[in-house]
C-alpha angles and dihedrals in degrees: 000000000000113000113214107161152005134241106215130187119195134181119274095246145095110285140126094259096155089056090049093048094047095043111135095016118118097241092176092075092070146066109226120217114201109203099165125018115175097153121139125211138154122244122178090346097307130106116243124195104202123056093193121066094202139029091235122045137176119230095263093052092044091051092047091053097047092043093072112123096242139007136152116233115207104159124359133171114181128168124186124206128185109258111273097018125122119253125214135187108278117199102148141032087255092056088051094049091052095044135082088243110122102186139023126189119188125180124189128181093356100278105050113084128173119193124189127185135170093207109078093201090055090046091052091049091052090048091052092048090051093050091047089054090049094244115155101249137174135174122248125211128215087254091053093054104035106123095016120139114247096203123098 
């Protein structure tokens, strides 16, 4: 069976879960599209509601954002494309499979994360990072995700 994704459960708390999930992945190879960013964090004593400053980030800026010590994810929709490739609107698994998009991370209601990746070695690294961080994690097959919505 072809593995294409992960179902991840994290604790309902402030953390830097995106950094933990993407640990060991070369984030600089991608352009990061931020479609939904409902992530709370504190900066200079005031509460902010968006972790990402722009809807389109290079790898360095994406890494800088997710490397913060502590933030609280509520809803997130992130899609990663190889630098120089064309992006399209992705609403379903079928859209994802036909696109140049390499990775999708969706978070709903803080604790429910779905991660999809076309590169099995990257998928396995993310799985290992999740297990190391004691996140409840299971692989998803193409059959599991066929027909799923890819919008947070």
